[in-house]
N, C-alpha and C positions, 0 to 999 in steps of 0.2 A: 839192886834192881830195888827203885821206889816204887810205892801206890801213888801216880800222878793221879791229877783232881782232875774229875772231870769238868771243863767250861760252866758256869753256871751258866740259871735258862735265861735272863735275859741277853747274856753276852750270844751265847750262843738264838738268838731271836733278833738282834740288835748284826747279826752279819747274817741273816736270813733280806730281813730287809735293805739292809747294804745294800746286796746284791743288786735285789732288785730297782733297788732308787737309781747302782751307778746306767743296768741293761734298760733306765727307766718305763718298767713294766708298770710303778709306780711313776706318774707325772707329774711335777715338780706344779705344786700350788696343790695335789691329792688332802685332803683335809687326814689324816689320820688318828681316827676316833679311838680313848684306849680300848673301852668296851669292846668295839667291833674288833680288833685288832686281837684282844686277848681269845672272843668266841673263833674267830677265825685261827689261831693257833693250836686253842682247846690249853692256854693258860689261865693264870692270875694276872689281877692289870698289876703287881708290882714288877714283874718281868716285864711288862710292857713299858713301865714309865722307865723301869733300867736304859732300856734299850734306845726309847724316846732320849733319852738323856747323853748320852755317852754319841747319838748321828747329831743329836745337835750340836755337845760336841766339838765335832767332826763339817759340821758345816751343811749339813746335808738336810737338817731338818730345819727347822724357825718355830720357836715356842712364839702364839699368838693369844689373843687374849678367850679364844675358842677354844683353845689346845696349840697340838706339832703338825707344822702344815709343810711339805717334801720341798725343800730349795732344786737336790737333783747338784746335777756340776755342769757346768760349760766350760768352753774352750778360754777362759779369762782364770775359769777355777784351776782348773787343768794345770795353763802356765804358772796359780799362783804354786800351787802345791810342787811343782819341780826347781820351782826356784828358794825355795826353802828347803827341799830334800839337796838338791848339788852347792845350799850354803852348809848344811849339816853334813853333810857326807863327805865334800873336800876336807873338813877339818877330821873327820873319822879316820882319813885315809892315811893324813899326810901321818898324824898321830902314828897311828899302826906300824909305819913304819920303821920305828924307834922304841915299840913295847913286842911286836909279832914275836909271841914262844914257837919255837919247835915245832909243839902239841899244833897249837892251832891252827897254824900255816896246815899242818896234816890234814885236819879236820876241813880249812878250805879244801883242799882238793877234794878231802870225801864226798863233799859236795856236792862241788865242777864234778866229777864223777859217775856221781848220782843223774845229773844232770842229760851228762852224753844220753846219758842208760836210757834219763826220758826222749832224748831229742830221736834214737833208734826207735823205739817205739810207740815215737808219735804221741806222747801223754801229756797233754799241755796241760791239766789238770796238776800233777805230778810235779812239773815240770818248773807252774808259778811257787808252789810250796819251796823247790827247794832255792828256785832263786830266790825268795822271800829270807828262809833262813842263812843264804848266805853273806847278806847285806844286814841281817842283825847281828851276823857274828862281828863285820868290818867295823858295827860300834861298838860289844862290848871289849875289840878289841881293840879299839883309839882308846879303850880307859877312864873319857869323860862322862859318866853316871849323867850330866843332863842332857848332852846329845841321848846319852838310847834314849831317856827319858819322852823327847821332843817326836823322834822315828818310833816309840813303841805308841806312843797316840794317833800318827797315820799312817803306822803299819795295816794298818782293815784297809782303809779308803785306797792305800794301794798295791794292797793284795786283794784286794773285787778287781778294780781295773788293769791288772796286770792279767788275772782269769782271760779280760776281753782280745788284752791284744794274741797274748802266745793263742789260743788259737785261731785268730787269723797267720798266723806263723806258714808257713807251709814248711821250710824246714830249725827246724831249734837248735841246730848245733854249730850254727856262724853265733847266740847268741850265749851257749854255755864255753865257749872257745874263750868268749870275750872275760867272761866270771876268770877265768884259767892263767889271762894274761892280766887279768891288776893281779895277782896275786905273781903272778910272776917279777913283775914292777916294786912290787912291794919286798918281794925278797931281796930285788937288787938295790934295794935303795931309796932310788933318781927322785923325789919327791915331786919333779917336774913332770916328769913324764907318767907319772902317777894319774896325778891331776888332768895330766890332758888326756889321759883315753876316759876316768872316768869320768868328768865333760863329754864326750864323746859320745859314752855307752849309753848316758843321763838325758843330752840331745836327743840318739834312737826312739828311747825310750820314750817319749815326750812325746815326740812326733807320730812311735806308731798308735799312744794312746791317745794325739789326739783328733786321732781320723781313725775313732773306731767310734770315739763319743761321740763325732759332730756328725757318723753313718747315722749312729743310735739317734740324731735328734733328728735326722733325716725323715726318718723313716716313720720315727713319732710322728712330727708335722704332718706326714701325704695321709698319716691314718686318721688324722683330728679333722683334718679338713675333705678325706673324704667321709 
């Protein structure tokens, strides 16, 4: 056992703000004043600045003359994110066919079992966490460090979006079984079937996320109109 380092304060704050932006609790156009954010979360301005720079790199806020402003996510943004993810993840799973070790496959199976257990008890947040770890494993198995870097840059955004969709799913078991099917195909070594399965999996995820984000946009638009 090795001690684990707690996330930096800026990373923690970025996660909180990211979730509020994705859920449109912070509306597009909102001016994020460093002093106000620091006071709200009882931190210094340094972590606030770090958090805002992270969110800027992920396209959720933008820097203007008077500071940072919320950009948020639109349906077009979801499509762009999933187009990027499909492009890199198809390469990762194709590489994984030739490079996956028995230990890595075993770890993938353990994560899938964890997902099934989460589905059994309707633990949406834990399910989403396991889901993200499964896909992170696929990138590591693929062995292309550059692909891992791209995934890690956008993984926090996908994680926040994932929380939205799993909260809406009545039954999480089909999704867990889809992940097990991906592992089966990687073990079988059929690249075309793996890619087809992954495309179907990501298309389903894209559709659910687009619906969830559009529902939030509709609600927030109604609240602003009223």
